[in-house]
N, C-alpha and C positions, 0 to 999 in steps of 0.2 A: 643276338642277345643284346648288343649295344642299342639297337633300335628299340627293342622292347623296353629296356631300362629307361631310355629317354621319354618314351610314351608314358610309362608309369609315373615318372617324376612330374611330367606335365599334367597328368590327370590328378595327382595328389595336390599339386599347387592350385589347380582349378577348384577342387573341392574345398581346400582351405579358404580360398578367397570367397567362395560362395557361402561358406559357413560364417565368415566374418561379416558379410553383408546381409545376413538374414534378419537383422534387427528390424522391427516394425517402423514404418514411417511416422514421423511426428507432425506431418502436415495436418492442420486443423480441417474439419469438415466444412463444406460450403454453407454459407449463411442462408437462412430462409428468405423468401421473397416478400414476406409481410414486414412492414415497417411501422405499423400502428395498431391500435386496439379497435378502431372503428373503421369499417369499410367505406363509410360515407364521408370521412374526413373529420377534422377537428371542428367542434361547434364554436359559434360566435356568441360571446356573452355581452348583452346590452349594458350600457353604463348605468350606474346608479346615481340619480340626481345630476349633479354637475361634475361628475368624475371625468368627463372628457369623452373621447371616441370609444367605439366598441372595443371590448377586450377580445383578444384572439390568441390562439396557440401558434407559436412559431416552431413548427416541427423541423428538426434537423439543426437548429441553432445551438451554438455553444453557450452554456450558462456560466456566468462569472463564478469564480471560486468563492467570492464573498457575496453570494446571491442575496443575503439578507439586507444588503445595502439598498435594495429596491424599496424597502419600507421607509427609507430616509429618516431613520430614528437614531440619533447619536447615542441615546441610552441603550438601545438594542445592540448597537455596534460594540459598546463597552462590555455589555453582558456576554456577547458571543466571544469576544477576545479573551475575557477571563475564563470562560469555559474551555476554550482551546488550550490556553496556557497551562491549566491545571489538570488536564485529562490524561490519565495514565494509559488508557487504551490507545490513544494516538501515539504515545511514546513507544509502546510495545510494537505497534504496527510499523512505525518508522524504523525501529531497530531491526525488525524482521526483514523489511525491504532492503536495508543496508547490508544485512548478512546474505541475502539472496544475490545481491549485486556482486559481492565479493566472491561468492561461489561461482558465478559466471566467469569472473576474471581468472579464477583458479582453473576452471575447466578449459577455458580458452588457451591457457598456457601450454596445454598439451599439444596444441597445433604447431608449436614452434620449437626449435632446438633449445635445449637448456645449456647455458654457458656458465661455468663456474671457474674460480681462480683460487688456488690454495698454495700455502707455503708451510714448511715444517723444518724443524731442526732436531736431530737425534744424536745422542752420544753413544757410540758403539765401541766394542773391543773385539779384535780378531782372536780366534781360538783355533789355531792350526793343530794344536795337540788333539782336538776332538777327531781330527782326520788322520791321526798318527804321524803328523809332520812336526819335527822338532827343530825346524830351521831357525825360526825367529821366536823370541819371547813375546808374550801377549802385549799388544799395543793398543791404546785408546785413541780414537779419532772421532771427528765430527762429520755428520752427513747432512747435507743441505738439499732440500728438494722444493721446487716451486714451478708453477706453470698453470695454464688454463686446461680445463676439461670440457668437452662438448658431448652431450648425449641427446638422442632423439628416438622417440618411440614410433616405429614404423607401423602404421595401420592404414593400408591402402583402401580398405572397404569403408572407413569412416566411423568407427565406434567413438572416437573422441569428438567428432562433429556431432554425433547423436547426443553425447553427454552435454555438449555446449547448448544444443537446442533444448534439452530437458531442463537445464538450469535456467535458461532464458525464459522458458515457460513458467517455471516456478517464480522467477522474478516478476513476470507479468502478473501472476496470481497474487503475489504479495502487494504489488502496486494497486490492484483492484481492491484488495482487502483494506489497504490504507484509505482509499477513496471512500469505500463503504463505511468505514469507521468515522471518517470525517463528516460524511453526509448524515449518518445516524446521529452523531453528536450535535451538529449544528441544527438539524431538523428538529430534534427533541427540544433543544434549548429555545428555539424560536417558537415552537408550539406551546411550550410552557409559559413563555413570556407573553404570548398573545392571550392565553387562558387567564393568566393573572391580571393582565390589563383589562380583560373583559369583566372579570369578577370585581375589580376595583371600580370600573364604570358602573356596574350594577349596584354596588354598595353606595356609590355617590348618588345614583338616581333614587335609591330608597331613602337615603338621608334627606334628600331634597323633598321627597314626598312627606317624610315625617315632619320636616320643618313647616311645610304647607299645612299639614294637619294641626300642628301646634298653633299656627296663626289663626286657622279657622276656629279652633277651640277657644282661643282668647276672645275672638269676636262674639261667639255665642255666649260666653260667660259675661261679657260686657252687656249683651242684650238682656240676659236674665237679670243682671243687676239693675238695668234701667226699667225692668218690668215688662219688656217686650217678648219675653220667652219664659220657658219653664225648665225645671231640672231634667225633664224628659229630653229636651233638646240637647242638653249637655251630655246626657248618657248616650 
């Protein structure tokens, strides 16, 4: 009977540990072997005019966080800095990332013992009469208690570790969300700035054409006044 009891307890402990360790793995899947959109490699772009050497794509290179600085435009730099400083989406993304980081720290705290220290003072009165004892009259006295306490959640199969991995994955996700919001904001601002600059250049070119037309009209009017032309030339 004793041997059967020991075997039963061992079997129950094994089933409990197996149940605790049945959580799915959080290991990410393997990445694909494709690292580009084109199987023939990145194309080479010839220079325009005196722009310098051929342009090319540097695959696998890290791009600077202030990538718009490649335009070498102080006005564009000021514009992007203003857009970043006043954007609420970035503030929300940064707050979400900070909250996710704190959640990781909270989850990781379960991997270590919790140590606390407390102290208290109580005023008490003995009541021997409640037990039918009439030896002493009631007397008041103080009770002092203080000292550390240590607690630890024992989880040999690792549910706390899985929770830490889950929170770390959520933190990584929020980090990517922040980067996406940053790139979306700066990309949109640079695109709009280039569009506005292009329209301003077109307006300037049209104004130059109008100025040339005004000069040509003045010349024709002078020719008509001198008798070398007709009103049809003016029209």
